[in-house]
MILUMRO-938875 format. One record per residue (C-alpha): residue in three letters; residue number from 1; x negated, y, z. Coordinates in steps of 0.1 Angstrom, whole numbers, plus 5000, padded with zeros to 4 digits. Each point is the difference from the previous one (the first is absolute). Last residue first. Layout:
N
   res     n      x      y      z
   ALA   NUM      X      Y      Z
...
This chain:
764
   res     n      x      y      z
   TYR   764   5094   4676   4808
   ARG   763   5009   5009   5035
   GLY   762   5032   5006   5018
   THR   761   5017   5020   5028
   GLN   760   4969   5022   5005
   PHE   759   4995   5015   5032
   THR   758   4975   5030   5006
   LEU   757   4991   5019   5033
   GLU   756   4973   5029   4999
   LEU   755   4984   5011   5036
   GLY   754   4983   5034   5002
   TYR   753   4966   5018   5005
   SER   752   4991   5037   4989
   ARG   751   4964   5017   5003
   PRO   750   5003   5031   4978
   THR   749   5016   5002   4964
   THR   748   4981   5016   4972
   THR   747   5001   5034   4994
   GLY   746   5017   5032   4979
   ALA   745   4979   5028   5003
   THR   744   4999   5038   5003
   HIS   743   4977   5027   4989
   ARG   742   5011   5038   5007
   PHE   741   4986   5026   4979
   PHE   740   5016   5025   5021
   GLU   739   5036   4991   4988
   ALA   738   5001   5030   4974
   GLU   737   4964   4995   4995
   GLY   736   5006   4965   4981
   GLU   735   5011   4966   5013
   ARG   734   4981   4969   4994
   LEU   733   5015   4963   5008
   ILE   732   4977   4974   5009
   GLN   731   5010   4966   4995
   LEU   730   4995   4964   5014
   VAL   729   4976   5013   5032
   GLY   728   4989   4971   5022
   VAL   727   5012   4991   5036
   ASP   726   4978   4980   5025
   ASP   725   5018   4980   5025
   LEU   724   4975   4972   5002
   VAL   723   5029   4975   4999
   ASN   722   5013   5016   4969
   ASN   721   5031   4975   4996
   VAL   720   5009   4977   5028
   PHE   719   5021   4971   4989
   ALA   718   5023   4972   5015
   SER   717   5017   4976   4974
   ILE   716   5028   4978   5006
   ILE   715   5009   4976   4969
   TRP   714   5032   4977   5005
   ASN   713   5011   4978   4970
   GLY   712   4969   4983   4991
   ASN   711   5008   4966   5011
   GLY   710   4974   4997   5025
   SER   709   5003   5038   5014
   THR   708   4974   5024   4987
   PHE   707   4983   5023   5027
   THR   706   4982   5030   4986
   ALA   705   4974   5019   5019
   ARG   704   4988   5033   4987
   LEU   703   4970   5022   5003
   ASP   702   4993   5034   4981
   VAL   701   4964   5017   5000
   ARG   700   4992   5035   4987
   ASP   699   4977   5021   4980
   TYR   698   4993   5036   4991
   ALA   697   4983   5023   4974
   ASP   696   5006   5038   5005
   ALA   695   5026   5014   4979
   LYS   694   4986   5032   4982
   GLU   693   5018   5031   4994
   ALA   692   4980   5021   5026
   GLU   691   4971   4986   4986
   SER   690   5006   5014   4966
   GLU   689   4992   4977   4972
   PHE   688   5018   5025   4976
   PRO   687   5024   4970   4985
   SER   686   5021   5006   5028
   TYR   685   5009   4968   5023
   TYR   684   4966   4987   5002
   VAL   683   4998   4963   5016
   GLU   682   4973   4988   5026
   SER   681   4995   4961   4999
   ILE   680   5026   4973   5008
   TRP   679   4997   4971   5022
   SER   678   5022   4971   5012
   TYR   677   4997   4973   5025
   VAL   676   5027   4971   5000
   GLY   675   5008   4975   5030
   PHE   674   5024   4970   4998
   LEU   673   5010   4974   5024
   GLU   672   5022   4973   4988
   LEU   671   5023   4977   5023
   SER   670   5016   4968   4983
   ALA   669   5031   4979   5002
   GLY   668   4999   4965   4986
   GLY   667   5016   4983   5029
   GLN   666   4972   5010   5025
   LEU   665   4978   5025   4990
   PRO   664   4971   5008   4976
   PHE   663   4977   5032   5009
   ARG   662   4993   5019   4968
   TYR   661   4971   5025   5001
   SER   660   5000   5030   4979
   GLY   659   4971   5023   4987
   TRP   658   4999   5034   4981
   ALA   657   4972   5024   4988
   THR   656   5010   5031   4978
   ALA   655   4979   5026   4981
   LYS   654   5003   5035   4984
   GLY   653   4976   5024   4985
   GLU   652   4998   5030   4977
   PRO   651   5034   5012   5008
   VAL   650   5021   5014   4973
   GLN   649   5026   5024   5013
   LEU   648   4981   5031   4982
   LEU   647   4977   4990   4974
   GLN   646   4961   5007   5009
   ASN   645   4988   5033   4987
   GLY   644   4976   5002   4971
   LYS   643   5021   5026   4981
   ILE   642   5023   5017   5024
   ASN   641   4993   5034   4986
   THR   640   5017   5024   5024
   LEU   639   5022   5030   4986
   GLN   638   5007   5036   5009
   GLU   637   5034   5013   4985
   ALA   636   5017   4999   5033
   GLN   635   4972   5015   5018
   GLY   634   5004   5034   4981
   PRO   633   5015   5018   5029
   PHE   632   4970   4989   5022
   ILE   631   5009   5010   5035
   SER   630   5034   4990   4996
   ASN   629   4993   4971   4979
   PRO   628   4978   4980   5027
   ALA   627   4965   4995   4987
   ASP   626   4984   4973   5026
   ILE   625   5032   4988   5016
   GLY   624   5007   4975   4970
   SER   623   5039   4993   4991
   PRO   622   4999   5025   4969
   ASP   621   4977   4976   4985
   LYS   620   5003   5004   4962
   VAL   619   4987   4972   4974
   PHE   618   4972   5001   4975
   PHE   617   4996   4965   4984
   ASP   616   4966   4994   4986
   GLU   615   4996   4963   4990
   THR   614   4990   4971   5019
   TYR   613   5021   4998   5031
   GLU   612   4984   4975   5022
   SER   611   5003   4966   5015
   PRO   610   4985   4975   5020
   THR   609   5019   4968   5007
   TRP   608   4987   4973   5023
   SER   607   5022   4971   5010
   PHE   606   5001   4977   5029
   ASN   605   5022   4966   5008
   GLY   604   5004   4974   5028
   GLY   603   5006   4964   5007
   LEU   602   5002   4978   5028
   SER   601   5021   4967   5004
   ILE   600   4998   4977   5031
   ARG   599   5025   4972   5010
   ASP   598   4992   4973   4973
   THR   597   4964   5012   4999
   ALA   596   4980   5031   4982
   LEU   595   5028   5006   4974
   TRP   594   4981   5031   4986
   THR   593   5014   5026   4982
   ALA   592   4979   5027   4982
   GLU   591   5002   5034   4984
   ALA   590   4981   5023   4981
   GLU   589   4998   5035   4984
   VAL   588   4977   5020   4979
   GLY   587   5009   5033   4985
   TYR   586   4990   5030   4980
   ILE   585   5026   5029   4993
   GLU   584   4998   5027   4976
   ALA   583   5017   5032   4992
   GLY   582   5013   5020   4971
   PRO   581   5021   5030   4990
   ALA   580   5018   5007   5034
   ALA   579   5037   4998   4994
   LEU   578   5017   5022   5029
   VAL   577   5026   4989   5024
   SER   576   5010   5028   5024
   THR   575   5004   5009   5035
   SER   574   5013   5034   5002
   THR   573   4985   5036   5012
   GLY   572   5019   5030   5008
   GLY   571   5011   5024   4973
   PHE   570   5030   4997   4975
   GLY   569   4977   4980   4972
   THR   568   4987   4980   5024
   VAL   567   4960   5004   5011
   GLU   566   4983   4964   5002
   THR   565   4994   4970   5020
   ALA   564   4987   4970   4983
   VAL   563   5012   4965   4993
   THR   562   4980   4986   4971
   HIS   561   5012   4978   4972
   ILE   560   4972   4985   4978
   ASN   559   4992   5009   4962
   GLU   558   4976   4982   4981
   TYR   557   4996   4977   5030
   ASP   556   4969   4972   4995
   TYR   555   5006   4972   5027
   TYR   554   4972   4977   5006
   TYR   553   5003   4965   5015
   PHE   552   4979   4973   5019
   SER   551   5020   4973   5012
   GLY   550   5002   4973   5028
   ASN   549   5013   4964   5011
   VAL   548   4989   4977   5026
   GLN   547   5019   4972   5011
   LEU   546   4989   4975   5026
   ARG   545   5019   4963   5008
   ASP   544   4998   4991   4964
   ASP   543   4975   4972   5004
   LEU   542   4975   5024   5017
   TRP   541   5002   5025   4971
   GLN   540   5028   5017   4980
   THR   539   4992   5030   4976
   LYS   538   5018   5029   4982
   TYR   537   4979   5025   4984
   GLY   536   5006   5036   4986
   ILE   535   4985   5025   4973
   GLU   534   5025   5029   4994
   TYR   533   5001   5033   4977
   ALA   532   5029   5020   5003
   THR   531   5010   5030   4975
   LEU   530   5022   5025   5015
   ASP   529   5024   5026   4988
   GLU   528   5021   5023   5021
   PRO   527   5027   5021   4982
   ASP   526   5002   5040   5002
   TYR   525   5011   5017   5028
   THR   524   5028   5026   5001
   PRO   523   5011   5033   5021
   SER   522   4964   5013   5005
   ASN   521   5007   5029   5023
   SER   520   5024   4982   5021
   PHE   519   5036   5010   5003
   PHE   518   5004   4984   5034
   VAL   517   5022   4969   4996
   LEU   516   4987   4979   4965
   ASN   515   4964   4998   4988
   TYR   514   5010   4983   4964
   GLY   513   4991   4967   4984
   GLY   512   4974   4981   4982
   SER   511   5000   4963   4990
   ARG   510   4979   4977   5015
   TYR   509   4978   4981   4975
   GLY   508   4974   4969   5002
   THR   507   4974   4987   4978
   THR   506   4989   4964   5011
   VAL   505   4966   4984   4993
   SER   504   4993   4965   5016
   PHE   503   4971   4974   5009
   TYR   502   5010   4970   5018
   MET   501   4980   4973   5022
   MET   500   5009   4966   5009
   ALA   499   4988   4978   5027
   ALA   498   5007   4964   5014
   GLU   497   5008   4980   4967
   THR   496   4968   5018   4987
   VAL   495   4994   5033   4981
   ASP   494   5035   5002   4989
   TRP   493   4999   5031   4980
   ASP   492   5031   5025   5000
   LEU   491   4999   5030   4971
   ASN   490   5022   5029   5004
   VAL   489   5011   5027   4973
   ARG   488   5024   5024   5007
   TRP   487   5020   5026   4982
   THR   486   5017   5036   5004
   ILE   485   5022   5020   4978
   ASP   484   5012   5032   5010
   ASP   483   5029   5023   5005
   ASP   482   5011   5029   5018
   LYS   481   5034   5021   4996
   ARG   480   5006   5033   5021
   GLU   479   5028   5020   5013
   PHE   478   5003   5029   5026
   PRO   477   5022   5024   5015
   ARG   476   4991   5030   5023
   TYR   475   5022   5018   5023
   VAL   474   4995   5025   5030
   SER   473   5023   5016   5023
   ALA   472   4988   5028   5024
   ALA   471   5013   5017   5030
   ILE   470   4985   5032   5011
   PRO   469   4982   5015   5032
   VAL   468   4984   5035   4993
   GLY   467   4961   4998   5002
   GLY   466   4976   4977   5008
   GLN   465   4996   5001   5035
   VAL   464   5031   5003   5017
   HIS   463   5013   5009   5035
   ARG   462   5036   4996   5012
   ASP   461   5002   4964   5011
   GLN   460   4982   5008   5032
   VAL   459   4984   5034   5003
   PRO   458   4964   5005   4991
   SER   457   4979   5026   5026
   TYR   456   4986   5032   4989
   THR   455   4965   5018   5009
   GLY   454   4999   5038   5003
   ASP   453   4999   5000   5036
   GLY   452   5038   5000   5008
   ASN   451   5007   4964   4991
   PRO   450   5018   5009   4972
   THR   449   5025   4974   4985
   ILE   448   5000   4979   4970
   GLY   447   5026   4985   4978
   GLY   446   5026   5025   5007
   ASN   445   5007   5009   4965
   ALA   444   4982   5034   4993
   LEU   443   4973   4987   5023
   ASN   442   4996   4968   4979
   PHE   441   4998   5022   4966
   GLN   440   4977   5020   5016
   TRP   439   4977   4970   5010
   ILE   438   5003   4987   4967
   PRO   437   4986   5028   4982
   VAL   436   5024   5027   4982
   PRO   435   5015   5004   4964
   LEU   434   5010   4963   4996
   GLU   433   5000   4991   4963
   LEU   432   5035   5002   4984
   ALA   431   4987   5014   4967
   THR   430   4977   4969   4995
   ASN   429   4961   5000   5008
   ALA   428   5009   4982   5034
   PHE   427   5032   4990   5009
   THR   426   4991   5002   5035
   THR   425   5012   4962   5006
   GLU   424   5011   4977   5028
   THR   423   5014   4964   4993
   TYR   422   5028   4977   5010
   ARG   421   5006   4973   4978
   PHE   420   5020   4979   4973
   LEU   419   4982   4980   4976
   ASN   418   5013   4976   4971
   GLU   417   4977   4976   4981
   GLU   416   5008   4982   4969
   ALA   415   4991   4969   4983
   VAL   414   5004   4978   4969
   ILE   413   4974   4971   4993
   GLU   412   4995   4980   4969
   ASP   411   4974   4973   5004
   GLU   410   4987   4975   4973
   ALA   409   4978   4970   5001
   TYR   408   4986   4979   4974
   ARG   407   4980   4970   5012
   ILE   406   4975   4976   4987
   GLY   405   4985   4968   5012
   MET   404   4970   4973   4998
   THR   403   4990   4972   5019
   LEU   402   4971   4980   4990
   THR   401   4997   4963   5017
   PHE   400   4964   4988   5004
   ARG   399   4989   4962   5016
   ASP   398   5021   4974   4980
   SER   397   4996   5019   4970
   ILE   396   5015   5034   4984
   ASP   395   5033   4996   5020
   PHE   394   5020   5030   4985
   VAL   393   5020   5021   5023
   GLY   392   5023   5026   4983
   GLN   391   5017   5030   5012
   THR   390   5028   5025   4985
   TYR   389   5015   5028   5012
   VAL   388   5029   5027   4994
   ALA   387   5007   5030   5025
   PHE   386   5028   5023   5006
   ALA   385   5004   5024   5028
   GLU   384   5028   5027   5007
   ARG   383   4997   5022   5029
   GLU   382   5024   5025   5015
   THR   381   4985   5023   5027
   ARG   380   5018   5026   5022
   THR   379   4990   5024   5025
   ALA   378   5017   5020   5030
   TYR   377   4985   5025   5019
   LEU   376   5007   5023   5031
   LEU   375   4977   5022   5020
   ASP   374   5007   5024   5026
   THR   373   5031   4984   5017
   ALA   372   5013   5018   5032
   VAL   371   5028   4974   5007
   THR   370   5007   4963   4988
   ARG   369   5028   4977   4987
   PRO   368   4986   4969   4996
   GLY   367   4989   4983   4971
   HIS   366   5018   4985   4965
   GLN   365   4988   5035   4984
   VAL   364   4981   5023   5019
   ASP   363   5019   5030   5017
   LEU   362   4998   5034   4989
   ALA   361   5032   4993   4973
   ARG   360   5018   4988   5033
   ASN   359   5000   5039   5011
   SER   358   5011   5000   5037
   GLY   357   4969   4986   5014
   ASP   356   4987   5036   5011
   ASP   355   4978   5004   4970
   GLY   354   4989   5035   4994
   GLN   353   5010   5025   4975
   TRP   352   4966   5013   4988
   SER   351   5002   5021   4971
   GLY   350   5000   4983   4965
   LEU   349   4981   4985   4975
   VAL   348   5004   4977   4970
   LEU   347   4968   4985   4984
   ASN   346   4997   4979   4970
   ASP   345   4964   4985   4993
   ASN   344   4969   5011   4982
   ARG   343   4997   5034   5016
   THR   342   4989   5032   4985
   ALA   341   5034   5018   4998
   ASN   340   5026   4972   5008
   PRO   339   5010   5019   5032
   LEU   338   4978   5030   5009
   PHE   337   4970   4983   5019
   GLY   336   4969   5003   4983
   THR   335   4967   4980   4990
   GLY   334   4987   4991   4965
   LEU   333   5020   4982   4974
   ASP   332   4970   4979   4988
   GLU   331   4990   4995   5037
   ALA   330   5033   4990   5008
   THR   329   4999   4971   4973
   ASN   328   5025   5002   4971
   ASN   327   5001   4966   4982
   VAL   326   5008   4980   5033
   ALA   325   5023   5025   5016
   TYR   324   5018   5004   4969
   ASN   323   5000   4962   5002
   ARG   322   5040   4996   4994
   GLN   321   5015   5033   4990
   CYS   320   5011   5024   5027
   THR   319   4973   5025   4996
   ALA   318   5017   5006   4962
   ALA   317   5030   5014   5016
   GLN   316   5032   4978   4997
   THR   315   5019   5028   5019
   GLU   314   5030   4979   5018
   ARG   313   4982   4968   5004
   CYS   312   4969   5018   5010
   ASN   311   5019   5018   5027
   ASP   310   5014   4967   5013
   ARG   309   4965   4986   5004
   ALA   308   4988   5036   5016
   ALA   307   5029   4998   5028
   TYR   306   4995   4962   5004
   LEU   305   4985   5002   5038
   TYR   304   5021   5033   5009
   VAL   303   4998   5037   4992
   ASP   302   5034   5016   5002
   ASN   301   4996   5038   4997
   SER   300   4981   4995   4968
   PHE   299   4969   5012   4983
   GLY   298   4980   4985   4968
   PRO   297   5017   5019   4974
   THR   296   5017   5034   5015
   GLY   295   5035   4993   5002
   ILE   294   5010   5032   5016
   SER   293   5007   4985   5034
   ALA   292   4966   4981   5001
   LEU   291   4980   5036   4992
   PHE   290   5022   5016   5030
   ASP   289   4991   4970   5025
   ILE   288   4966   5004   4990
   THR   287   5000   5038   5006
   GLY   286   5016   4995   5033
   SER   285   4973   4976   5013
   LEU   284   4976   5028   4989
   GLY   283   5023   5027   5021
   THR   282   4975   5006   5026
   ASN   281   5022   4987   5031
   ASP   280   4999   4962   4990
   GLN   279   5022   4976   5020
   TYR   278   4989   4967   4993
   ALA   277   5027   4976   4999
   GLU   276   5000   4975   5028
   ALA   275   4990   4963   5001
   TYR   274   4967   5003   4986
   ARG   273   4989   5029   5023
   ALA   272   5022   4986   5028
   GLU   271   4980   4970   5004
   GLY   270   5025   4970   5005
   VAL   269   4981   4979   5024
   SER   268   5000   4970   4978
   SER   267   4986   5022   4971
   TYR   266   5001   4992   4966
   TYR   265   4979   4983   4967
   ASP   264   5024   4982   4981
   GLY   263   4994   4974   4974
   ARG   262   5013   4982   4971
   GLN   261   4990   4971   4979
   ASN   260   5019   4985   4970
   ILE   259   4986   4974   4982
   THR   258   5015   4979   4971
   ALA   257   4981   4968   4983
   ASP   256   5003   4983   4969
   TYR   255   4979   4969   4988
   PHE   254   4998   4982   4966
   PHE   253   4977   4971   4995
   ILE   252   4993   4978   4967
   GLY   251   4979   4969   5004
   SER   250   4975   4975   4985
   THR   249   4979   4972   5016
   PHE   248   4982   4979   4975
   THR   247   4985   4968   5001
   LEU   246   4967   4981   4983
   ARG   245   4982   4971   5006
   ASP   244   5027   4969   4995
   GLY   243   5015   5015   4970
   ILE   242   5021   5031   5003
   ASP   241   5016   5004   5031
   TYR   240   5028   5025   5008
   PHE   239   5010   5020   5030
   ALA   238   5023   5030   4990
   GLN   237   5012   5025   5024
   LEU   236   5028   5026   5003
   GLU   235   4999   5028   5025
   HIS   234   5028   5023   5016
   SER   233   4994   5026   5025
   GLU   232   5021   5022   5023
   TYR   231   4989   5023   5027
   ARG   230   5021   5024   5020
   ALA   229   4987   5027   5024
   GLU   228   5010   5022   5029
   HIS   227   4974   5022   5020
   ASN   226   5009   5019   5030
   VAL   225   4980   5024   5016
   TYR   224   5003   5019   5032
   PHE   223   4969   5023   5014
   GLN   222   5003   5019   5028
   ARG   221   4987   5036   5012
   ASP   220   5004   5016   5031
   HIS   219   4989   5033   5016
   VAL   218   5014   5005   5035
   MET   217   5005   4969   5015
   SER   216   4966   4988   4993
   ALA   215   4993   4962   5000
   THR   214   4971   5005   4977
   ASN   213   4987   4982   4967
   ASP   212   5016   5027   4975
   ASP   211   5016   4975   4976
   GLU   210   5019   4975   5026
   THR   209   5011   4973   4978
   ILE   208   5036   4988   4990
   ARG   207   5005   4971   4978
   GLU   206   5024   4985   4974
   TYR   205   4991   4971   4975
   SER   204   5026   4986   4977
   LEU   203   4997   4969   4978
   ASP   202   5018   4984   4972
   ASN   201   4983   4972   4982
   HIS   200   5009   4980   4967
   GLY   199   4978   4973   4983
   TYR   198   5008   4978   4972
   LEU   197   4978   4973   4983
   TYR   196   5008   4979   4972
   LYS   195   4979   4969   4989
   LEU   194   4995   4983   4966
   THR   193   4980   4968   4998
   VAL   192   4985   4984   4967
   THR   191   4978   4968   4998
   ASP   190   5022   4974   5012
   THR   189   5030   5017   4985
   LEU   188   5021   5029   5014
   ASP   187   4992   4994   5035
   TRP   186   5021   5028   5015
   ALA   185   4993   5020   5029
   VAL   184   5027   5025   5016
   SER   183   4986   5025   5025
   PHE   182   5020   5027   5026
   GLN   181   4986   5023   5026
   THR   180   5022   5022   5019
   GLY   179   4993   5028   5025
   GLU   178   5013   5020   5027
   GLN   177   4976   5022   5019
   GLU   176   5005   5025   5033
   PHE   175   4971   5014   5013
   GLU   174   5005   5024   5031
   GLU   173   4978   5027   5017
   TRP   172   5001   5019   5031
   ASN   171   4980   5029   5018
   GLN   170   5022   5024   5017
   GLY   169   4982   5004   5033
   ASN   168   4990   5034   4999
   THR   167   4963   4988   4990
   ALA   166   4965   5001   5016
   ALA   165   4979   4969   4992
   CYS   164   4979   4973   5021
   ILE   163   4972   4976   4997
   ASP   162   4981   4996   5031
   ASP   161   5006   4962   5010
   GLY   160   4998   4991   4964
   SER   159   4966   5014   4997
   ILE   158   4990   5023   4971
   ASP   157   4967   5007   4989
   GLY   156   4992   5036   4988
   PRO   155   5017   5033   4993
   PHE   154   5031   4990   5023
   VAL   153   5024   5026   5013
   CYS   152   5022   4994   5027
   GLU   151   4978   5011   5027
   ASP   150   5001   5035   4984
   TYR   149   5038   4995   5005
   ALA   148   4998   4996   5038
   ALA   147   4975   5027   5003
   ALA   146   5021   5027   4980
   SER   145   5029   4991   5024
   ALA   144   4980   5005   5032
   ALA   143   4984   5032   4987
   ASP   142   5031   5017   4993
   THR   141   5018   5004   4964
   THR   140   5018   5030   4995
   ASN   139   5010   5017   4967
   PHE   138   5034   4993   5006
   GLY   137   5006   4978   5032
   ASP   136   4977   4972   5013
   LEU   135   4990   4982   4970
   SER   134   4999   5032   4978
   ALA   133   4966   5000   4986
   ALA   132   5002   4962   4989
   ALA   131   5030   5010   4977
   ASN   130   4980   5021   4979
   GLN   129   5021   5020   4975
   PHE   128   5008   4996   4964
   GLY   127   5018   5029   4984
   ASP   126   4994   4990   4965
   PHE   125   4960   4999   5005
   ASP   124   4991   5035   4981
   GLY   123   4985   5016   5031
   TYR   122   5003   5038   5005
   ASP   121   4982   5013   5033
   VAL   120   5021   5014   5026
   GLY   119   5030   4980   5007
   ALA   118   4979   4974   5018
   ARG   117   4964   5009   4997
   ASN   116   4979   4983   4975
   HIS   115   4969   4979   5014
   GLN   114   4969   5018   5001
   ALA   113   4972   5002   4974
   LEU   112   4962   5005   4989
   VAL   111   4990   4994   4969
   ASP   110   4964   4986   4992
   ALA   109   4985   5000   4967
   GLY   108   4997   4967   4979
   GLY   107   5001   5016   4964
   VAL   106   5035   4985   4990
   PRO   105   5012   4976   5025
   ASP   104   5000   5031   5027
   SER   103   4989   4984   5033
   PHE   102   5024   5004   5029
   THR   101   4995   5013   5035
   LEU   100   5021   5005   5028
   LEU    99   5003   5025   5028
   PRO    98   5021   4985   5029
   GLN    97   5025   5028   5015
   THR    96   4996   5022   5027
   GLN    95   4977   5024   4977
   ASP    94   5029   5005   4977
   TYR    93   4983   5012   4969
   PHE    92   5025   5021   4978
   ASP    91   4997   4992   4963
   ASN    90   5038   4996   4994
   ASP    89   5003   5037   5015
   THR    88   5029   4996   5027
   TRP    87   4974   5004   5029
   ASN    86   4986   5033   4987
   ALA    85   5007   5021   5033
   ILE    84   4984   4972   5020
   ASP    83   4966   5008   4983
   THR    82   4982   4969   4992
   ASN    81   4990   5003   4966
   ALA    80   4965   4994   4997
   THR    79   5005   4965   4999
   ASN    78   5016   5004   4970
   VAL    77   5024   4971   4995
   ARG    76   5011   4978   4971
   ARG    75   5036   4985   5009
   TYR    74   5011   4962   5006
   GLY    73   5030   4980   4993
   PRO    72   5025   4978   5021
   VAL    71   5024   5017   5028
   LEU    70   5006   4996   5035
   ASN    69   4964   4997   5010
   THR    68   4989   4987   5032
   THR    67   5009   4963   5001
   ASN    66   4975   4990   4974
   ARG    65   4999   4963   5005
   ASN    64   4967   4980   5007
   PRO    63   4973   4981   4983
   GLN    62   4991   5029   4979
   GLY    61   4999   5001   4959
   GLU    60   5029   5026   5003
   GLU    59   5022   4972   5014
   ASN    58   4986   4966   5005
   LEU    57   5011   4962   5003
   VAL    56   5038   5004   5011
   VAL    55   5022   4968   5001
   LEU    54   5035   5007   4987
   GLY    53   4990   4997   4963
   GLY    52   5032   4984   4990
   GLY    51   4989   4996   4964
   ASN    50   4998   4962   5004
   ALA    49   5015   4990   5032
   GLY    48   4979   5002   5030
   GLY    47   5020   5013   5028
   PHE    46   5035   4987   4995
   VAL    45   5033   4997   5017
   ARG    44   5010   4967   4980
   GLU    43   5027   4987   4977
   ILE    42   4996   4972   4975
   ASP    41   5031   4984   4978
   MET    40   4996   4974   4976
   TRP    39   5026   4982   4979
   ASN    38   4990   4971   4974
   HIS    37   5011   4984   4971
   ARG    36   4985   4971   4983
   VAL    35   5009   4982   4969
   ASP    34   4987   4971   4981
   PHE    33   5012   4983   4968
   GLU    32   4989   4967   4985
   LEU    31   5003   4986   4967
   THR    30   4983   4972   4983
   ASP    29   5006   4967   5022
   THR    28   5037   5014   5002
   PRO    27   5024   5020   5023
   THR    26   4968   5009   5021
   TRP    25   5012   5027   5025
   LYS    24   4980   5020   5026
   LEU    23   5012   5022   5029
   LEU    22   4984   5023   5021
   VAL    21   5015   5023   5026
   ALA    20   4981   5023   5020
   PHE    19   5005   5023   5032
   ASN    18   4976   5024   5018
   ASP    17   5005   5021   5030
   THR    16   4971   5020   5014
   GLY    15   4994   5022   5029
   LEU    14   4973   5018   5010
   SER    13   4986   5026   5028
   ASP    12   4973   5017   4987
   LEU    11   4997   5033   5025
   ASP    10   5007   5008   5036
   PRO     9   5036   5016   5006
   GLY     8   5009   5034   4998
   THR     7   4985   5032   5009
   GLY     6   4965   5010   4995
   ILE     5   4968   4980   5013
   GLU     4   5013   4969   4981
   GLU     3   4976   4971   5009
   ILE     2   4994   4980   4967
   MET     1   5011   4963   5006
């Protein structure tokens, strides 16, 4: 279990229900029908789910939480400007606050900076505030709370006894799946068999996750998501022999998938800044309302999730065409904020009217009714795939067999993304540009209050950092078609009766796709192409009681799908899939199984897989603390070449060793003791080989004892998993400057133990 230092229960409870029915019918000797249908329901309060990121590894590159600064961002300071009369100057040096030093990525000069001041310094972060700075009240976190949260940061090795997370207790997930698999095989003749396979799957996934990694009752951000998918496939295969030495397998395959994903970022404490309309005394919000009332394109008094898409259906503008965002990059169009002027998507704006729960158009589809939503999205993907293939196996001689195959595959994808969000803007470089600094805008609207000494303090739910609050709806549609021909050649050599070798060359292809949800700056990515070379062996020794297998391989990628954090088309960052132009993986692996005695079995395996990106590939890294965009505004355009770096999420080494001992008991019963040791080397979760985004190597030991009754009907198992209670990192999530460069993780499960009971009504 993961200890919860906030509200709610400890994390990682689990409940699973799974039921399956299998039927087989053979009406004749040449005809066979098989059908399987299953229902599955998995529900838990979780702490380690993929994408959950509830365990904090570091923040701002430090092994602790920032519990001091209410808003994100930094400002350059002039250490000579210390006169309190100049306190509102953006470069004022506050001698009571830490002085930070950054190195300019262009030229290397030192830049002195301090954190932004809430309500005083401009920050283009869509209203993000630091919940860790308000653990004990608005803009208040006492030393005891800060220390408790710092104890819950894990920059190095993690022990299961220590692991913890801080949430508001909303964490929950449920996975439901129902599927049917059907096949019919018909032996048409002695040399020809036809087989039809059908598959259908319906699944739904829901979860609520803590986004700010705190239990603050002042600022809170929860993430709810539901994923609904329907998959259907048809495949017709033909197996036929041509003589005694040549056989063929041919087939045709059709696949359809429809995936809907919807997400809602909301506040479980109902923050007024999101739940209520913003009252603006400067008149800028009124101007936005006026533009909407007279029908100005791109403005509306009713902004909701699908406002931009509905506007597209009415206007049929050029930006509404599928793939407009692909063919017209943000860099090509420039930057700007007026709707559709220099954007590659479709944008509808309106003044912020709040979300008090009464407007169902501001709730996620097929999800809960929430309040204080600041971001809502819906994506849809429809995929149609087709493939035709054939493979022949030719026995050249008693010792050599040649296999050759070819496959043509085609994928068509139609997709769209819709986004509604709260944001703040000064409308820079437009006729609506805010005429005063942010601190004066806040002063006019009650966002800051004077302290009487020339300084100001922020007012809860009233202060802003980026300008006037507005609601935005954005829409982008896509479509693409990919196709490729792949092939395989394999030669098997039976060296002796107890040893064989194989030599193979295989090409592979994975279709391209789209980076949906957060309007990534790279909306699409190209197909992945692979040529794999492999030499392997399979051997048996000691009267077939010892089996040793292994292989040596080399993978040459022309394109390889790479996960990277990049600036989005609407500000902020997102995790995107990009196609790196080249990569190589070398590998060696081996496994052994030894039946040492009638009671003792031993085994193990290992692999060593060095890898690297082999071509120049320049990637943005807005999640790096070294050059924050607020200090270096061009940082979004600064690129890092990842050539020569290790592939992300590919460990160089893995190893496993296991052993079992079987005790025969009276009446044919048995007791088996089983233990396994596993190890995995360090893994990088970004392509930059950053130490802050690396999972350290870890190992674990699992033990199990299993009793089987004499007739095999009863099976009772007791187990202890992760005996040493070492916790490994399975995934690292990288936040940008808006969330203080926080790195969080999904982890392996701490030590767990249990008892399993199985009863079989019959055996066959």
